[in-house]
C-alpha atoms as an extended CHARMM CRD file, in Angstrom:
* protein
*
       213  EXT
         1         1  UNK       CA             98.1720000000      -18.8760000000     -114.7960000000  PROA      1               0.0000000000
         2         2  UNK       CA             96.5250000000      -21.5050000000     -112.5780000000  PROA      2               0.0000000000
         3         3  UNK       CA             93.8220000000      -19.0070000000     -111.5860000000  PROA      3               0.0000000000
         4         4  UNK       CA             93.0260000000      -18.2530000000     -115.2370000000  PROA      4               0.0000000000
         5         5  UNK       CA             92.9210000000      -21.9560000000     -116.0930000000  PROA      5               0.0000000000
         6         6  UNK       CA             90.6530000000      -22.6340000000     -113.1250000000  PROA      6               0.0000000000
         7         7  UNK       CA             88.3710000000      -19.7280000000     -114.0690000000  PROA      7               0.0000000000
         8         8  UNK       CA             88.0510000000      -20.9410000000     -117.6700000000  PROA      8               0.0000000000
         9         9  UNK       CA             87.3330000000      -24.5120000000     -116.5380000000  PROA      9               0.0000000000
        10        10  UNK       CA             84.6950000000      -23.2710000000     -114.1040000000  PROA      10              0.0000000000
        11        11  UNK       CA             83.1300000000      -21.0880000000     -116.7940000000  PROA      11              0.0000000000
        12        12  UNK       CA             82.9480000000      -23.9490000000     -119.3140000000  PROA      12              0.0000000000
        13        13  UNK       CA             81.4510000000      -26.2980000000     -116.7190000000  PROA      13              0.0000000000
        14        14  UNK       CA             78.8930000000      -23.7130000000     -115.6140000000  PROA      14              0.0000000000
        15        15  UNK       CA             77.7240000000      -23.0100000000     -119.1590000000  PROA      15              0.0000000000
        16        16  UNK       CA             78.4110000000      -26.4360000000     -120.6500000000  PROA      16              0.0000000000
        17        17  UNK       CA             74.8260000000      -26.8210000000     -121.8640000000  PROA      17              0.0000000000
        18        18  UNK       CA             75.0580000000      -23.6190000000     -123.9010000000  PROA      18              0.0000000000
        19        19  UNK       CA             78.3390000000      -24.6990000000     -125.5180000000  PROA      19              0.0000000000
        20        20  UNK       CA             76.8620000000      -28.1510000000     -126.1520000000  PROA      20              0.0000000000
        21        21  UNK       CA             73.7510000000      -26.5860000000     -127.6940000000  PROA      21              0.0000000000
        22        22  UNK       CA             75.8420000000      -24.5040000000     -130.1010000000  PROA      22              0.0000000000
        23        23  UNK       CA             77.9520000000      -27.4980000000     -131.1370000000  PROA      23              0.0000000000
        24        24  UNK       CA             74.8470000000      -29.6220000000     -131.7550000000  PROA      24              0.0000000000
        25        25  UNK       CA             73.2140000000      -26.7840000000     -133.7120000000  PROA      25              0.0000000000
        26        26  UNK       CA             76.3100000000      -26.5100000000     -135.9090000000  PROA      26              0.0000000000
        27        27  UNK       CA             76.4270000000      -30.2840000000     -136.4680000000  PROA      27              0.0000000000
        28        28  UNK       CA             72.7400000000      -30.3130000000     -137.4070000000  PROA      28              0.0000000000
        29        29  UNK       CA             73.5700000000      -27.6110000000     -139.9420000000  PROA      29              0.0000000000
        30        30  UNK       CA             76.3200000000      -29.8040000000     -141.4260000000  PROA      30              0.0000000000
        31        31  UNK       CA             73.9120000000      -32.7360000000     -141.7180000000  PROA      31              0.0000000000
        32        32  UNK       CA             71.2780000000      -30.4970000000     -143.2770000000  PROA      32              0.0000000000
        33        33  UNK       CA             73.8450000000      -29.1810000000     -145.7740000000  PROA      33              0.0000000000
        34        34  UNK       CA             74.8110000000      -32.6920000000     -146.8510000000  PROA      34              0.0000000000
        35        35  UNK       CA             71.1270000000      -33.6120000000     -147.2020000000  PROA      35              0.0000000000
        36        36  UNK       CA             70.6430000000      -30.6500000000     -149.5400000000  PROA      36              0.0000000000
        37        37  UNK       CA             73.3990000000      -32.0550000000     -151.7730000000  PROA      37              0.0000000000
        38        38  UNK       CA             71.7510000000      -35.4750000000     -152.0220000000  PROA      38              0.0000000000
        39        39  UNK       CA             68.3120000000      -33.9500000000     -152.6330000000  PROA      39              0.0000000000
        40        40  UNK       CA             69.4720000000      -31.7240000000     -155.5100000000  PROA      40              0.0000000000
        41        41  UNK       CA             68.2570000000      -32.5940000000     -158.9760000000  PROA      41              0.0000000000
        42        42  UNK       CA             70.5950000000      -33.7560000000     -161.7280000000  PROA      42              0.0000000000
        43        43  UNK       CA             70.3430000000      -30.4780000000     -163.6610000000  PROA      43              0.0000000000
        44        44  UNK       CA             71.0360000000      -28.4130000000     -160.5260000000  PROA      44              0.0000000000
        45        45  UNK       CA             74.1100000000      -30.5000000000     -159.7450000000  PROA      45              0.0000000000
        46        46  UNK       CA             75.3710000000      -30.2290000000     -163.3100000000  PROA      46              0.0000000000
        47        47  UNK       CA             74.9290000000      -26.4540000000     -163.3540000000  PROA      47              0.0000000000
        48        48  UNK       CA             76.8150000000      -26.0320000000     -160.0870000000  PROA      48              0.0000000000
        49        49  UNK       CA             79.4380000000      -28.5520000000     -161.1950000000  PROA      49              0.0000000000
        50        50  UNK       CA             79.9580000000      -26.5410000000     -164.3970000000  PROA      50              0.0000000000
        51        51  UNK       CA             80.5950000000      -23.3260000000     -162.4440000000  PROA      51              0.0000000000
        52        52  UNK       CA             83.0370000000      -25.0830000000     -160.1180000000  PROA      52              0.0000000000
        53        53  UNK       CA             84.8820000000      -26.5760000000     -163.0870000000  PROA      53              0.0000000000
        54        54  UNK       CA             85.1080000000      -23.1320000000     -164.6550000000  PROA      54              0.0000000000
        55        55  UNK       CA             86.4420000000      -21.6940000000     -161.4160000000  PROA      55              0.0000000000
        56        56  UNK       CA             89.0730000000      -24.4310000000     -161.0270000000  PROA      56              0.0000000000
        57        57  UNK       CA             90.2260000000      -23.9290000000     -164.6160000000  PROA      57              0.0000000000
        58        58  UNK       CA             90.3500000000      -20.1780000000     -164.0110000000  PROA      58              0.0000000000
        59        59  UNK       CA             92.5530000000      -20.7530000000     -160.9580000000  PROA      59              0.0000000000
        60        60  UNK       CA             94.9360000000      -22.8910000000     -162.9990000000  PROA      60              0.0000000000
        61        61  UNK       CA             95.1150000000      -21.0010000000     -166.3010000000  PROA      61              0.0000000000
        62        62  UNK       CA             94.1480000000      -17.3670000000     -165.9360000000  PROA      62              0.0000000000
        63        63  UNK       CA             94.4770000000      -16.2780000000     -162.3440000000  PROA      63              0.0000000000
        64        64  UNK       CA             97.2500000000      -15.4420000000     -159.9620000000  PROA      64              0.0000000000
        65        65  UNK       CA             95.5420000000      -15.1670000000     -156.5970000000  PROA      65              0.0000000000
        66        66  UNK       CA             97.6060000000      -13.0510000000     -154.2460000000  PROA      66              0.0000000000
        67        67  UNK       CA             97.8010000000      -14.5810000000     -150.7830000000  PROA      67              0.0000000000
        68        68  UNK       CA             97.8020000000      -11.1080000000     -149.2380000000  PROA      68              0.0000000000
        69        69  UNK       CA             94.4360000000      -10.3470000000     -150.8620000000  PROA      69              0.0000000000
        70        70  UNK       CA             92.9850000000      -13.6460000000     -149.6590000000  PROA      70              0.0000000000
        71        71  UNK       CA             94.2900000000      -12.9310000000     -146.1580000000  PROA      71              0.0000000000
        72        72  UNK       CA             92.7420000000       -9.4630000000     -146.1010000000  PROA      72              0.0000000000
        73        73  UNK       CA             89.3850000000      -10.7150000000     -147.4020000000  PROA      73              0.0000000000
        74        74  UNK       CA             89.2570000000      -13.6810000000     -145.0070000000  PROA      74              0.0000000000
        75        75  UNK       CA             90.2480000000      -11.5990000000     -141.9870000000  PROA      75              0.0000000000
        76        76  UNK       CA             87.6680000000       -8.9420000000     -142.8360000000  PROA      76              0.0000000000
        77        77  UNK       CA             84.9790000000      -11.6290000000     -143.1290000000  PROA      77              0.0000000000
        78        78  UNK       CA             85.8860000000      -13.2370000000     -139.7930000000  PROA      78              0.0000000000
        79        79  UNK       CA             85.9980000000       -9.9010000000     -137.9700000000  PROA      79              0.0000000000
        80        80  UNK       CA             82.6060000000       -8.8860000000     -139.3750000000  PROA      80              0.0000000000
        81        81  UNK       CA             81.1260000000      -12.2230000000     -138.2700000000  PROA      81              0.0000000000
        82        82  UNK       CA             82.5040000000      -11.7960000000     -134.7450000000  PROA      82              0.0000000000
        83        83  UNK       CA             81.3350000000       -8.1750000000     -134.5340000000  PROA      83              0.0000000000
        84        84  UNK       CA             77.8720000000       -9.3750000000     -135.5280000000  PROA      84              0.0000000000
        85        85  UNK       CA             77.9180000000      -11.9590000000     -132.7190000000  PROA      85              0.0000000000
        86        86  UNK       CA             79.0990000000       -9.2580000000     -130.3140000000  PROA      86              0.0000000000
        87        87  UNK       CA             76.3160000000       -6.8290000000     -131.2120000000  PROA      87              0.0000000000
        88        88  UNK       CA             73.6270000000       -9.5130000000     -131.2350000000  PROA      88              0.0000000000
        89        89  UNK       CA             74.6970000000      -10.6050000000     -127.7480000000  PROA      89              0.0000000000
        90        90  UNK       CA             74.2830000000       -7.0730000000     -126.4280000000  PROA      90              0.0000000000
        91        91  UNK       CA             70.9320000000       -6.5340000000     -128.1440000000  PROA      91              0.0000000000
        92        92  UNK       CA             69.1610000000       -9.4740000000     -126.3650000000  PROA      92              0.0000000000
        93        93  UNK       CA             66.5750000000       -9.7310000000     -129.1790000000  PROA      93              0.0000000000
        94        94  UNK       CA             69.3620000000      -10.8990000000     -131.4970000000  PROA      94              0.0000000000
        95        95  UNK       CA             69.6830000000      -14.2490000000     -129.7110000000  PROA      95              0.0000000000
        96        96  UNK       CA             67.6690000000      -16.2290000000     -132.3190000000  PROA      96              0.0000000000
        97        97  UNK       CA             69.7730000000      -14.6590000000     -135.0760000000  PROA      97              0.0000000000
        98        98  UNK       CA             72.9150000000      -16.0430000000     -133.3970000000  PROA      98              0.0000000000
        99        99  UNK       CA             71.4100000000      -19.5180000000     -133.6200000000  PROA      99              0.0000000000
       100       100  UNK       CA             70.5260000000      -18.9820000000     -137.2870000000  PROA      100             0.0000000000
       101       101  UNK       CA             74.0690000000      -17.8110000000     -138.1270000000  PROA      101             0.0000000000
       102       102  UNK       CA             75.6560000000      -20.8890000000     -136.5380000000  PROA      102             0.0000000000
       103       103  UNK       CA             73.1460000000      -23.1630000000     -138.2650000000  PROA      103             0.0000000000
       104       104  UNK       CA             73.8290000000      -21.5170000000     -141.6420000000  PROA      104             0.0000000000
       105       105  UNK       CA             77.5880000000      -21.8540000000     -141.0910000000  PROA      105             0.0000000000
       106       106  UNK       CA             77.0640000000      -25.5760000000     -140.5490000000  PROA      106             0.0000000000
       107       107  UNK       CA             74.9720000000      -25.7990000000     -143.7240000000  PROA      107             0.0000000000
       108       108  UNK       CA             77.6960000000      -24.0680000000     -145.7590000000  PROA      108             0.0000000000
       109       109  UNK       CA             80.4040000000      -26.4320000000     -144.4870000000  PROA      109             0.0000000000
       110       110  UNK       CA             78.2290000000      -29.5350000000     -144.9230000000  PROA      110             0.0000000000
       111       111  UNK       CA             77.1080000000      -28.5280000000     -148.4020000000  PROA      111             0.0000000000
       112       112  UNK       CA             80.6190000000      -27.5890000000     -149.5790000000  PROA      112             0.0000000000
       113       113  UNK       CA             82.2470000000      -30.8130000000     -148.4130000000  PROA      113             0.0000000000
       114       114  UNK       CA             79.2600000000      -32.9210000000     -149.4540000000  PROA      114             0.0000000000
       115       115  UNK       CA             79.1410000000      -31.5030000000     -152.9700000000  PROA      115             0.0000000000
       116       116  UNK       CA             82.8670000000      -31.9390000000     -153.5990000000  PROA      116             0.0000000000
       117       117  UNK       CA             82.7340000000      -35.5500000000     -152.4180000000  PROA      117             0.0000000000
       118       118  UNK       CA             79.5250000000      -36.2240000000     -154.3520000000  PROA      118             0.0000000000
       119       119  UNK       CA             80.9170000000      -34.8890000000     -157.6340000000  PROA      119             0.0000000000
       120       120  UNK       CA             84.6300000000      -35.6800000000     -157.4300000000  PROA      120             0.0000000000
       121       121  UNK       CA             84.6780000000      -38.7750000000     -155.2060000000  PROA      121             0.0000000000
       122       122  UNK       CA             87.9620000000      -39.3390000000     -153.4070000000  PROA      122             0.0000000000
       123       123  UNK       CA             89.5170000000      -36.3870000000     -155.2580000000  PROA      123             0.0000000000
       124       124  UNK       CA             86.7910000000      -34.1880000000     -153.7990000000  PROA      124             0.0000000000
       125       125  UNK       CA             87.4930000000      -35.5780000000     -150.3450000000  PROA      125             0.0000000000
       126       126  UNK       CA             91.1610000000      -34.6180000000     -150.6850000000  PROA      126             0.0000000000
       127       127  UNK       CA             90.1620000000      -31.2010000000     -152.0270000000  PROA      127             0.0000000000
       128       128  UNK       CA             87.8600000000      -30.6300000000     -149.0470000000  PROA      128             0.0000000000
       129       129  UNK       CA             90.4460000000      -31.9140000000     -146.5730000000  PROA      129             0.0000000000
       130       130  UNK       CA             93.1960000000      -29.6120000000     -147.8390000000  PROA      130             0.0000000000
       131       131  UNK       CA             91.3000000000      -26.6140000000     -149.2130000000  PROA      131             0.0000000000
       132       132  UNK       CA             88.3440000000      -26.3030000000     -146.8400000000  PROA      132             0.0000000000
       133       133  UNK       CA             89.1750000000      -28.1150000000     -143.6090000000  PROA      133             0.0000000000
       134       134  UNK       CA             92.4210000000      -26.3850000000     -142.4460000000  PROA      134             0.0000000000
       135       135  UNK       CA             91.0130000000      -22.9060000000     -141.8270000000  PROA      135             0.0000000000
       136       136  UNK       CA             87.6220000000      -24.2280000000     -140.7060000000  PROA      136             0.0000000000
       137       137  UNK       CA             89.1900000000      -26.4460000000     -138.0610000000  PROA      137             0.0000000000
       138       138  UNK       CA             90.5130000000      -23.2320000000     -136.5340000000  PROA      138             0.0000000000
       139       139  UNK       CA             87.7810000000      -20.6810000000     -137.2450000000  PROA      139             0.0000000000
       140       140  UNK       CA             84.7660000000      -22.8640000000     -136.3910000000  PROA      140             0.0000000000
       141       141  UNK       CA             85.7580000000      -23.2090000000     -132.7020000000  PROA      141             0.0000000000
       142       142  UNK       CA             86.2400000000      -19.4180000000     -132.6630000000  PROA      142             0.0000000000
       143       143  UNK       CA             82.7220000000      -18.9250000000     -134.0250000000  PROA      143             0.0000000000
       144       144  UNK       CA             81.2910000000      -21.4610000000     -131.5780000000  PROA      144             0.0000000000
       145       145  UNK       CA             82.9820000000      -19.7580000000     -128.6330000000  PROA      145             0.0000000000
       146       146  UNK       CA             81.9250000000      -16.3090000000     -129.8430000000  PROA      146             0.0000000000
       147       147  UNK       CA             78.3030000000      -17.3310000000     -130.3700000000  PROA      147             0.0000000000
       148       148  UNK       CA             78.1780000000      -19.1550000000     -127.0230000000  PROA      148             0.0000000000
       149       149  UNK       CA             79.6360000000      -16.1920000000     -125.1180000000  PROA      149             0.0000000000
       150       150  UNK       CA             77.1860000000      -13.8700000000     -126.8920000000  PROA      150             0.0000000000
       151       151  UNK       CA             74.3200000000      -16.1660000000     -125.9040000000  PROA      151             0.0000000000
       152       152  UNK       CA             75.5250000000      -16.2950000000     -122.2800000000  PROA      152             0.0000000000
       153       153  UNK       CA             75.7990000000      -12.5130000000     -122.1050000000  PROA      153             0.0000000000
       154       154  UNK       CA             72.4100000000      -12.0500000000     -123.7700000000  PROA      154             0.0000000000
       155       155  UNK       CA             70.7090000000      -14.4670000000     -121.3650000000  PROA      155             0.0000000000
       156       156  UNK       CA             72.3280000000      -12.6390000000     -118.4500000000  PROA      156             0.0000000000
       157       157  UNK       CA             70.8640000000       -9.3420000000     -119.6470000000  PROA      157             0.0000000000
       158       158  UNK       CA             67.5000000000      -11.0060000000     -120.2160000000  PROA      158             0.0000000000
       159       159  UNK       CA             67.4190000000      -12.3580000000     -116.6510000000  PROA      159             0.0000000000
       160       160  UNK       CA             68.0950000000       -8.8830000000     -115.2790000000  PROA      160             0.0000000000
       161       161  UNK       CA             65.3620000000       -7.4620000000     -117.4940000000  PROA      161             0.0000000000
       162       162  UNK       CA             62.8370000000      -10.0640000000     -116.3440000000  PROA      162             0.0000000000
       163       163  UNK       CA             63.8070000000       -9.4830000000     -112.7170000000  PROA      163             0.0000000000
       164       164  UNK       CA             63.2590000000       -5.7550000000     -113.3590000000  PROA      164             0.0000000000
       165       165  UNK       CA             66.4970000000       -4.7450000000     -111.7450000000  PROA      165             0.0000000000
       166       166  UNK       CA             66.7000000000       -1.0150000000     -112.0620000000  PROA      166             0.0000000000
       167       167  UNK       CA             70.1200000000       -0.7920000000     -110.4830000000  PROA      167             0.0000000000
       168       168  UNK       CA             73.0330000000        0.1910000000     -112.6710000000  PROA      168             0.0000000000
       169       169  UNK       CA             74.5230000000       -2.6870000000     -114.6410000000  PROA      169             0.0000000000
       170       170  UNK       CA             77.9840000000       -3.7310000000     -113.5220000000  PROA      170             0.0000000000
       171       171  UNK       CA             80.7490000000       -2.7510000000     -115.8900000000  PROA      171             0.0000000000
       172       172  UNK       CA             82.9560000000       -5.8040000000     -115.2360000000  PROA      172             0.0000000000
       173       173  UNK       CA             80.8390000000       -8.3510000000     -117.2040000000  PROA      173             0.0000000000
       174       174  UNK       CA             80.7860000000       -6.0050000000     -120.2010000000  PROA      174             0.0000000000
       175       175  UNK       CA             84.5600000000       -5.5130000000     -119.9980000000  PROA      175             0.0000000000
       176       176  UNK       CA             85.0810000000       -9.2920000000     -119.8330000000  PROA      176             0.0000000000
       177       177  UNK       CA             82.7120000000       -9.6990000000     -122.7780000000  PROA      177             0.0000000000
       178       178  UNK       CA             84.7350000000       -7.1990000000     -124.8280000000  PROA      178             0.0000000000
       179       179  UNK       CA             88.0500000000       -8.8330000000     -123.8670000000  PROA      179             0.0000000000
       180       180  UNK       CA             86.8290000000      -12.2700000000     -124.9640000000  PROA      180             0.0000000000
       181       181  UNK       CA             85.8490000000      -10.9610000000     -128.3910000000  PROA      181             0.0000000000
       182       182  UNK       CA             89.1140000000       -9.0680000000     -128.7810000000  PROA      182             0.0000000000
       183       183  UNK       CA             90.9460000000      -12.3450000000     -128.1140000000  PROA      183             0.0000000000
       184       184  UNK       CA             88.7550000000      -14.1280000000     -130.6650000000  PROA      184             0.0000000000
       185       185  UNK       CA             89.5020000000      -11.4290000000     -133.2460000000  PROA      185             0.0000000000
       186       186  UNK       CA             93.2210000000      -11.9010000000     -132.5810000000  PROA      186             0.0000000000
       187       187  UNK       CA             92.8690000000      -15.6670000000     -133.0400000000  PROA      187             0.0000000000
       188       188  UNK       CA             90.9640000000      -15.1480000000     -136.2860000000  PROA      188             0.0000000000
       189       189  UNK       CA             94.1740000000      -13.6800000000     -137.7170000000  PROA      189             0.0000000000
       190       190  UNK       CA             95.6860000000      -17.1720000000     -137.5180000000  PROA      190             0.0000000000
       191       191  UNK       CA             92.6710000000      -18.6680000000     -139.3040000000  PROA      191             0.0000000000
       192       192  UNK       CA             92.9470000000      -16.0590000000     -142.0640000000  PROA      192             0.0000000000
       193       193  UNK       CA             96.6810000000      -16.7740000000     -142.3900000000  PROA      193             0.0000000000
       194       194  UNK       CA             96.0080000000      -20.5130000000     -142.7520000000  PROA      194             0.0000000000
       195       195  UNK       CA             93.3750000000      -19.8480000000     -145.4030000000  PROA      195             0.0000000000
       196       196  UNK       CA             95.5680000000      -17.4400000000     -147.3700000000  PROA      196             0.0000000000
       197       197  UNK       CA             98.9760000000      -19.0930000000     -147.2310000000  PROA      197             0.0000000000
       198       198  UNK       CA             98.1990000000      -22.7960000000     -146.7530000000  PROA      198             0.0000000000
       199       199  UNK       CA             94.6880000000      -23.6420000000     -147.9640000000  PROA      199             0.0000000000
       200       200  UNK       CA             94.8710000000      -21.2710000000     -150.9380000000  PROA      200             0.0000000000
       201       201  UNK       CA             98.1830000000      -22.7740000000     -152.0960000000  PROA      201             0.0000000000
       202       202  UNK       CA             96.7870000000      -26.2940000000     -151.6820000000  PROA      202             0.0000000000
       203       203  UNK       CA             93.6500000000      -25.3780000000     -153.6490000000  PROA      203             0.0000000000
       204       204  UNK       CA             95.7150000000      -24.0910000000     -156.5750000000  PROA      204             0.0000000000
       205       205  UNK       CA             97.8000000000      -27.2770000000     -156.7230000000  PROA      205             0.0000000000
       206       206  UNK       CA             94.7720000000      -29.5490000000     -156.3740000000  PROA      206             0.0000000000
       207       207  UNK       CA             92.8480000000      -27.5620000000     -158.9850000000  PROA      207             0.0000000000
       208       208  UNK       CA             95.6620000000      -28.2040000000     -161.4670000000  PROA      208             0.0000000000
       209       209  UNK       CA             95.6340000000      -31.9110000000     -160.5600000000  PROA      209             0.0000000000
       210       210  UNK       CA             91.8470000000      -32.3100000000     -160.8530000000  PROA      210             0.0000000000
       211       211  UNK       CA             91.4750000000      -30.3940000000     -164.1270000000  PROA      211             0.0000000000
       212       212  UNK       CA             94.3070000000      -32.3650000000     -165.7320000000  PROA      212             0.0000000000
       213       213  UNK       CA             92.9340000000      -35.7750000000     -164.6800000000  PROA      213             0.0000000000
């Protein structure tokens, strides 16, 4: 246990700049997403607000959203995202796409939270805190770790390519790479569970509260 903890600490310290870069890139995406909200025109905001209102009313009046379906959809989405990181890390040329995916994820989070707060005020803040934040507080670190590990692996392959090493690539780094992503996939199950059985329930209750107020 101590050896594993020491290895992880050493790994994080060695590649701290890469992890820091990914975190900063994600935060820039959040800021950019919130800027998009403030720069939207009145008509654009009203159109989007109308669709959200319709969706909230649909949740309250006409829809019974099965938690099992939400869980399956969320888990499938997370696994696909992680598989994409995995494949992009192996491909080397997919490194810029990894950066774009993390940036876009930040934009989505920043825009979602920003729009709810902008349109609903403190009610929107509560809606974002209970309906959006719980699963994202868990899945975002998973995405950041996955993208960082993919970047580390991709840079390692790139260094070998530049050095023109024709010797056979060691299997151990690839095995470790696969194990890390398998662990991240396992952890994404928890994020999907939170989204399906906690955040989804909270969204339904808050939707009823907001539409009735």
